[in-house]
C-alpha positions as CSV (number, residue, x, y, z in Angstrom):
1,M,8.8,39.4,-19.7
2,V,10.8,37.0,-17.3
3,D,7.9,36.9,-14.9
4,E,5.6,35.6,-17.8
5,T,7.5,32.8,-18.7
6,L,8.1,31.3,-15.5
7,K,4.4,32.0,-15.3
8,L,3.8,30.3,-18.5
9,E,5.8,27.1,-17.6
10,Q,4.6,27.0,-14.4
11,L,1.0,27.0,-15.9
12,I,2.3,24.1,-18.4
13,K,3.5,21.9,-15.5
14,E,0.2,22.2,-13.7
15,N,-1.8,21.5,-16.3
16,E,0.7,18.2,-17.4
17,K,-0.1,17.4,-13.7
18,L,-3.8,17.7,-14.1
19,K,-3.6,15.6,-17.4
20,R,-1.9,13.2,-15.5
21,S,-4.1,13.1,-12.8
22,L,-7.0,12.5,-15.8
23,D,-5.5,9.8,-17.4
24,E,-4.6,8.3,-14.0
25,S,-8.9,8.7,-12.8
26,L,-9.7,7.3,-16.0
27,A,-7.6,4.3,-15.8
28,I,-9.2,3.6,-12.9
29,T,-12.5,3.5,-14.1
30,N,-12.0,1.5,-16.9
31,N,-10.1,-1.3,-14.8
32,V,-12.8,-1.1,-12.2
33,T,-15.5,-1.3,-14.8
34,H,-13.8,-4.0,-16.6
35,E,-12.8,-6.0,-14.0
36,I,-15.8,-6.2,-11.5
37,R,-18.3,-6.8,-14.6
38,N,-17.6,-10.9,-14.3
39,P,-18.0,-11.4,-10.7
40,L,-20.9,-9.4,-10.2
41,H,-22.5,-11.3,-13.4
42,A,-21.6,-14.4,-11.4
43,L,-23.3,-13.3,-7.8
44,C,-26.7,-12.2,-10.2
45,N,-26.6,-15.4,-12.2
46,I,-26.3,-17.6,-9.0
47,S,-28.3,-15.5,-6.6
48,E,-31.2,-15.7,-9.2
49,Y,-31.0,-19.6,-9.4
50,I,-30.7,-20.2,-5.7
51,I,-33.9,-18.0,-5.4
52,N,-35.9,-20.0,-8.0
53,N,-34.6,-23.3,-7.0
54,I,-34.3,-23.2,-2.9
55,D,-37.2,-25.4,-2.3
56,S,-35.8,-28.3,-4.4
57,L,-31.6,-27.6,-3.6
58,D,-29.8,-30.2,-1.8
59,K,-27.9,-28.7,1.3
60,S,-24.7,-29.4,-0.2
61,I,-25.4,-28.0,-3.6
62,L,-26.6,-25.0,-1.7
63,L,-23.3,-24.5,0.0
64,K,-21.5,-25.0,-3.3
65,Y,-23.5,-21.9,-4.7
66,L,-22.7,-20.0,-1.4
67,G,-19.2,-20.6,-1.5
68,H,-19.2,-19.4,-5.1
69,I,-21.0,-15.9,-3.6
70,L,-18.5,-15.5,-1.0
71,K,-15.6,-16.0,-3.6
72,N,-16.5,-13.6,-6.1
73,S,-17.6,-11.1,-3.7
74,T,-14.6,-11.4,-1.7
75,G,-12.6,-10.7,-5.4
76,I,-14.9,-7.5,-5.5
77,K,-14.0,-6.5,-2.5
78,K,-10.0,-7.0,-2.8
79,I,-10.5,-4.9,-6.0
80,T,-12.4,-2.2,-4.2
81,D,-9.7,-2.0,-1.4
82,D,-6.9,-1.9,-4.0
83,I,-8.4,1.2,-5.5
84,L,-8.8,2.8,-1.9
85,D,-5.3,2.1,-0.9
86,F,-4.2,2.9,-4.3
87,S,-5.5,6.5,-4.0
88,K,-4.8,7.2,-0.6
89,F,-1.0,6.5,-1.2
90,R,-1.2,9.0,-4.4
91,A,-2.6,11.8,-2.1
92,G,-0.4,11.1,0.6
93,K,-3.1,10.0,2.9
94,M,-1.8,6.7,3.7
95,S,-0.8,5.9,7.4
96,I,1.8,3.5,8.5
97,S,1.3,2.0,12.2
98,L,4.8,0.2,13.2
99,D,4.6,-3.2,15.9
100,S,7.1,-5.5,17.1
101,V,5.8,-8.6,14.4
102,D,6.8,-12.2,13.9
103,P,7.8,-12.8,10.2
104,L,6.5,-16.5,10.4
105,E,3.2,-15.7,11.6
106,L,2.8,-13.3,9.1
107,L,3.5,-15.7,6.4
108,E,1.0,-18.2,8.3
109,E,-1.5,-15.5,8.2
110,A,-1.0,-14.3,4.7
111,V,-1.3,-18.0,3.6
112,E,-4.6,-18.6,5.1
113,D,-5.7,-15.7,3.9
114,C,-5.3,-17.1,0.5
115,R,-7.0,-20.4,1.4
116,A,-10.1,-18.6,2.4
117,L,-9.9,-17.3,-1.5
118,S,-10.8,-20.9,-2.4
119,L,-7.1,-21.6,-3.1
120,E,-7.1,-23.8,-0.6
121,N,-5.3,-26.9,-2.7
122,V,-2.5,-25.1,-3.6
123,T,1.0,-26.1,-2.6
124,I,3.1,-23.5,-1.0
125,E,6.4,-24.0,0.2
126,L,9.0,-22.6,3.1
127,A,12.2,-22.4,2.6
128,Y,14.9,-20.8,4.6
129,E,18.2,-19.3,3.4
130,D,21.4,-20.0,5.1
131,N,22.0,-16.7,6.4
132,Y,18.3,-16.9,8.1
133,E,17.9,-15.7,11.6
134,S,14.9,-15.6,13.5
135,T,14.1,-11.9,14.5
136,A,11.1,-9.6,15.0
137,L,10.2,-7.2,12.1
138,K,9.6,-3.2,12.9
139,C,6.7,-3.0,10.6
140,D,2.6,-2.3,9.9
141,H,1.1,-6.1,10.6
142,A,-1.8,-5.1,7.9
143,K,0.1,-3.8,5.2
144,I,2.5,-6.1,4.9
145,R,0.3,-9.2,5.4
146,Q,-1.6,-7.5,2.5
147,V,2.0,-7.1,0.4
148,L,2.4,-11.4,1.1
149,R,-1.1,-12.1,0.4
150,N,-0.6,-9.9,-3.2
151,L,2.3,-11.7,-3.8
152,I,1.5,-15.3,-3.0
153,I,-1.5,-14.7,-4.9
154,N,0.4,-13.4,-8.0
155,G,2.3,-16.2,-7.7
156,L,-0.8,-18.6,-7.7
157,K,-1.6,-17.5,-10.8
158,Y,1.7,-18.0,-12.6
159,S,2.2,-21.2,-11.7
160,D,-0.6,-22.7,-13.2
161,G,-1.7,-25.1,-9.9
162,K,2.4,-25.4,-9.4
163,P,3.9,-24.9,-6.1
164,I,5.4,-22.1,-5.4
165,K,8.0,-21.1,-2.5
166,I,8.5,-18.5,-0.1
167,S,12.4,-18.1,1.2
168,L,13.2,-16.1,4.3
169,G,17.0,-14.5,4.3
170,T,18.5,-12.2,6.5
171,E,21.0,-9.2,5.6
172,K,23.2,-9.0,8.2
173,S,25.2,-6.0,7.0
174,G,21.9,-3.7,5.9
175,G,19.9,-5.2,9.0
176,F,17.1,-6.6,6.4
177,L,15.1,-9.3,6.5
178,Q,14.4,-10.5,3.0
179,I,11.6,-12.1,1.4
180,G,11.1,-13.6,-1.8
181,V,8.0,-15.1,-3.5
182,S,8.6,-17.7,-6.4
183,D,6.2,-19.0,-8.9
184,L,6.8,-22.2,-11.9
185,G,5.8,-20.0,-14.1
186,K,7.3,-18.9,-17.7
187,G,9.0,-15.8,-16.1
188,I,8.6,-12.9,-16.8
189,D,10.4,-10.5,-20.1
190,E,13.4,-8.8,-18.8
191,K,12.1,-5.8,-20.4
192,D,8.9,-6.4,-17.7
193,L,10.9,-6.6,-14.4
194,Q,10.5,-3.0,-13.8
195,S,7.4,-1.9,-15.7
196,I,5.3,-4.8,-13.2
197,F,5.6,-2.5,-11.0
198,E,3.8,0.3,-12.4
199,P,0.1,1.0,-11.5
200,F,-2.4,-1.1,-13.8
201,V,0.3,-3.3,-15.7
202,R,-0.8,-7.1,-16.0
203,L,1.5,-8.9,-18.2
204,E,0.2,-11.2,-20.6
205,K,1.4,-14.6,-19.4
206,C,-1.3,-14.3,-16.6
207,G,-3.5,-15.3,-19.1
208,G,-6.5,-12.8,-18.4
209,K,-7.3,-13.6,-14.9
210,I,-8.6,-10.9,-13.2
211,G,-7.5,-8.1,-10.9
212,T,-6.7,-4.5,-11.3
213,G,-2.8,-4.7,-12.0
214,L,-2.6,-2.5,-8.4
215,G,-1.2,-5.4,-6.9
216,L,2.6,-5.0,-7.4
217,S,2.0,-1.4,-7.1
218,L,0.6,-0.9,-3.9
219,S,2.9,-3.4,-2.8
220,K,6.2,-1.1,-3.8
221,E,4.6,1.7,-2.3
222,I,4.0,0.3,0.9
223,I,7.4,-1.4,1.3
224,E,9.3,1.4,0.3
225,K,7.0,3.5,3.0
226,H,8.8,1.1,5.3
227,G,12.3,1.5,4.0
228,G,12.8,-1.5,2.3
229,K,13.2,-2.3,-1.1
230,I,10.9,-4.5,-3.9
231,W,12.4,-6.1,-7.2
232,A,11.5,-9.1,-9.3
233,A,14.3,-11.3,-10.9
234,N,14.1,-14.7,-13.3
235,N,14.7,-18.1,-11.7
236,L,17.4,-20.3,-13.5
237,T,15.6,-22.9,-13.0
238,G,12.1,-21.4,-14.8
239,G,9.6,-18.9,-13.2
240,A,10.6,-15.8,-11.5
241,T,10.3,-14.5,-7.9
242,V,9.6,-11.1,-6.3
243,Y,11.8,-10.2,-3.7
244,F,11.2,-7.5,-1.1
245,T,13.4,-6.3,2.2
246,L,12.6,-4.9,5.7
247,P,14.2,-3.6,8.3
248,L,14.7,-5.6,11.4
249,L,13.6,-4.6,14.7
250,A,17.0,-3.3,15.6
251,Q,17.3,-1.0,12.7
252,E,13.5,0.8,13.8
253,Q,15.5,4.1,13.5
254,S,15.7,4.1,10.0
255,V,11.8,3.5,9.3
256,Q,9.5,6.4,8.9
257,Y,6.4,7.4,10.2
258,Y,3.3,8.2,8.2
259,E,0.6,9.1,9.6
260,E,-2.8,9.7,8.1
261,A,-3.7,13.4,6.7
């Protein structure tokens, strides 16, 4: 009787796990279908227009339309990359490759990534906290660059064209670098400060802009795999800041290595 009860409990747990997996798969399908529809329609319409009018199009107009094609296709690529990375993290198959990385160079590269997404006219300010000391990080260059890119793009969405600020500070006691990305938007409801890091969560204040709702969730996975923390807080002067910490190079022994399964 005891064995049968244990087996029943195990079956219930496995059934619940399967249901969560199916729910997550359905959420991924619904989000991807919804988010790629508009950019795909734009690609089709622009391409059709170019084909039908290629002989009469001025070069400057043609370049403008090609820019729209690049922007929309880049957006679709980001969505598919987010889905792939999220699936790998959920399956425990995402590898982390650690190197010595200059945080300032990393920031510059992330900003350039955003400018390549036709966000070149947005102002991004860099501020150094009083406790900041120039030092190297031990991290996965590509994945932390991805985190910064996600946070900057989120900040730009919420700022409605206003400048965003990136701050750098050093936690001497813990041997961590702290980076904050601040926007000048409406802020985040206190009840949402934790939930924004859950998969597929998009706040109403984003104004319906496209995205899978996976950016912050992926960022959380990446930062925690490095042994760091990530959290959000509202600013006293308005807007919100997403902070994260990463171990400094001297603290590499605290970082765990994850290999592709």
